[in-house]
C-alpha positions in Angstrom: -9.3 -6.9 -26.1 -9.4 -5.2 -22.7 -10.2 -7.3 -19.7 -10.7 -6.9 -16.0 -8.0 -8.8 -13.9 -8.8 -9.8 -10.4 -6.7 -10.4 -7.3 -8.2 -12.5 -4.6 -6.9 -11.7 -1.3 -6.2 -13.9 1.3 -3.8 -10.9 0.8 -3.9 -7.7 -1.5 -2.6 -6.0 -4.7 -1.2 -3.3 -7.1 1.2 -2.0 -10.0 0.8 0.0 -8.0 -0.5 -1.3 -4.8 -3.1 -2.8 -2.7 -3.7 -2.4 1.0 -5.1 -4.9 3.5 -5.4 -5.6 7.2 -5.5 -8.6 9.4 -5.7 -8.1 13.2 -7.5 -7.7 16.5 -6.8 -5.1 19.2 -8.3 -2.7 21.7 -9.3 0.4 19.7 -13.0 -0.7 19.5 -14.5 -2.3 16.4 -14.6 0.2 13.6 -16.2 -1.8 10.9 -15.2 -4.1 8.1 -13.6 -1.4 6.0 -13.6 -0.9 2.2 -12.3 -3.5 -0.3 -9.5 -2.1 -2.4 -10.6 0.0 -5.5 -8.7 1.9 -8.2 -7.9 5.5 -7.2 -5.5 6.2 -10.0 -4.5 4.7 -13.4 -2.9 5.9 -16.5 0.1 5.6 -18.8 3.5 7.3 -18.3 6.9 7.2 -20.0 9.0 6.3 -17.1 8.4 4.2 -14.0 6.2 3.6 -11.0 8.2 3.7 -7.7 6.9 1.7 -4.8 8.8 1.2 -1.5 8.1 1.2 2.2 9.0 0.0 5.7 9.8 -0.8 8.4 7.3 -2.3 10.8 5.7 -1.2 14.1 8.3 0.1 16.5 6.6 2.6 18.7 9.2 5.2 17.8 8.2 8.9 17.7 9.0 10.4 15.2 8.8 7.5 12.9 11.3 8.1 10.0 11.5 6.4 6.6 13.8 7.2 3.7 12.8 6.8 0.0 15.2 7.0 -2.9 13.3 8.2 -6.0 14.6 7.8 -9.6 15.2 10.8 -11.8 12.3 12.3 -13.6 9.2 14.5 -13.1 6.9 13.3 -10.4 3.4 13.2 -11.8 1.7 11.5 -8.9 2.9 10.6 -5.4 0.8 9.2 -2.6 2.1 8.4 0.9 0.3 5.7 2.9 0.6 5.6 6.7 -1.3 2.7 8.4 -1.5 3.1 12.1 -2.4 0.9 15.0 -4.9 1.7 17.9 -6.5 4.7 16.3 -9.2 6.4 18.3 -11.3 9.5 17.6 -9.2 12.6 18.4 -5.9 11.0 17.5 -3.7 12.6 14.8 -0.4 12.4 12.9 2.0 15.1 11.8 3.8 14.5 8.6 7.1 16.2 7.6 8.7 15.6 4.2 12.3 16.7 3.7 12.1 19.0 6.7 8.9 20.7 5.6 5.8 20.3 7.7 3.3 18.9 5.3 0.1 18.3 7.3 -1.5 17.5 10.6 -4.2 14.9 10.0 -6.7 13.9 12.6 -9.2 11.7 10.8 -7.7 8.8 8.8 -9.0 8.4 5.3 -10.0 4.8 6.2 -10.5 3.0 9.5 -11.5 -0.5 10.2 -11.2 -3.5 12.6 -9.9 -2.8 16.1 -8.5 0.7 15.5 -6.6 0.2 12.3 -6.4 3.5 10.5 -5.0 4.4 7.1 -3.8 8.0 6.4 -3.3 8.8 2.7 -1.5 12.0 1.7 -0.9 13.5 -1.8 2.7 14.7 -1.8 3.5 15.3 -5.5 5.2 18.7 -4.8 7.2 17.7 -1.7 9.6 15.2 -3.3 12.7 15.3 -5.4 15.2 12.9 -7.2 17.3 10.9 -4.8 16.9 10.5 -1.1 13.8 11.8 0.6 13.1 11.8 4.3 9.6 11.2 5.6 9.0 11.9 9.3 5.7 10.9 11.0 4.9 12.2 14.6 1.9 10.3 15.9 -0.4 11.4 18.7 -1.9 8.0 19.2 -1.5 6.8 22.8 -0.6 3.1 22.9 -0.3 3.0 19.1 1.5 4.4 16.1 2.5 3.6 12.5 2.8 0.0 11.3 5.0 1.5 8.6 4.7 3.8 5.6 4.7 3.3 1.9 5.3 5.7 -1.0 3.9 5.2 -4.5 5.3 7.7 -7.1 4.6 7.9 -10.8 7.9 9.3 -12.3 8.0 10.5 -15.9 11.2 10.0 -17.8 10.8 10.4 -21.5 13.9 8.3 -22.2 12.1 5.2 -20.9 9.3 3.2 -22.5 5.6 3.8 -21.6 4.2 1.9 -18.6 0.5 1.5 -17.8 -0.3 1.5 -14.1 -3.1 1.0 -11.6 -3.1 2.0 -7.9 -5.8 0.3 -5.8 -6.3 1.3 -2.2 -8.7 0.3 0.6 -8.7 -1.1 4.2 -10.7 -4.3 4.2 -10.2 -6.2 7.4 -9.8 -10.0 7.3 -10.7 -10.8 10.9 -11.9 -13.7 13.1 -14.4 -11.4 14.6 -16.5 -11.3 11.4 -15.4 -14.5 9.8 -14.2 -12.5 6.7 -11.3 -14.4 5.3 -10.9 -13.2 1.7 -11.4 -10.0 -0.4 -11.0 -9.4 -4.2 -9.8 -6.3 -6.1 -10.0 -5.7 -9.8 -7.8 -3.9 -12.4 -10.0 -2.9 -15.4 -8.7 -2.4 -18.9 -5.7 -4.7 -18.9 -4.2 -6.3 -22.0 -1.3 -8.7 -22.8 2.2 -7.2 -22.3 5.8 -8.1 -21.9 6.0 -7.9 -18.2 4.3 -6.5 -15.1 4.9 -6.0 -11.4 2.6 -6.3 -8.5 3.1 -4.7 -5.1 0.9 -5.6 -2.1 1.0 -3.8 1.3 -0.4 -5.8 4.2 -0.4 -4.8 7.8 -1.1 -6.7 11.0 -0.5 -10.1 9.6 0.6 -13.0 11.8 3.5 -15.2 10.9 2.5 -18.8 10.3 -1.2 -18.1 9.4 -0.4 -18.8 5.7 -2.2 -15.8 4.2 -2.3 -16.4 0.4 -2.4 -14.1 -2.6 -4.0 -15.0 -6.0 -3.8 -13.3 -9.3 -6.9 -14.4 -11.2 -6.9 -18.1 -10.1 -3.1 -18.4 -9.8 -1.5 -18.5 -6.4 1.4 -16.0 -6.5 2.2 -15.8 -2.8 1.9 -17.9 0.4 2.2 -16.6 3.9 2.4 -13.1 2.5 1.4 -11.5 5.9 4.4 -12.7 7.9 6.0 -9.4 9.0 8.8 -9.8 6.4 9.7 -6.0 6.3 9.2 -5.4 10.1 6.8 -6.1 12.9 3.2 -6.4 11.4 4.3 -5.0 8.1 4.6 -6.6 4.6 5.2 -5.1 1.2 5.0 -8.1 -1.1 6.5 -7.8 -4.6 6.0 -10.0 -7.6 7.7 -9.3 -10.9 6.9 -10.4 -14.4 3.3 -11.4 -13.9 2.6 -11.0 -17.6 5.5 -13.2 -18.6 4.4 -15.9 -16.2 0.6 -15.6 -16.4 -0.3 -13.2 -19.3 -2.3 -10.9 -17.0 -1.3 -7.3 -16.4 0.4 -5.1 -19.0 3.6 -3.0 -19.2 3.2 -1.3 -22.5 
């Protein structure tokens, strides 16, 4: 029987992905943001690639490399969370040397100037190493990092069911918001499952926690593990341990 599985965030979620923010700053309060919701789901013979890095550095351009597996790319979404966004700012994105887009308004904004740009880049990637270059026009700010989610079809592999949830809900002292929940609908028992959670602007030592249904699967998940103010938390074999998500 299909069920809806929930992730409680004192963190965030995915197989795919979930996006969440903790922070205060000087960009002016831009609202609480939107709790993560499903923007893509399906079944593919192949795998779902998720990777990202490398924290806030202030560098311009901001460059990240992604090594994609072999197969046909059916869906690819690039996430660029930025700090100190204000109206009129922009980012220029180049993939493998090709100018992809200049984006001014982020797809989501919340808290004290935390913006999230989301770009569909299915036709800009290839097997192996891919270079993503981000040139921000954000005075006093820039990318926290960047994350790529790619659904890669390879018919020699077994089918995988996936969900990709995105949003930008801010957990902040300003509003006393300290948790958020996201749901994956239509799950069923499977052999194993993987969960990726992207969190930006966390503070080491605050002990932000991540729950899958009622089970704690991560403590202090917003501790800048992949770079300054950037975390891409990974948990493998959820289904084996908890019988929750499915990998068909």
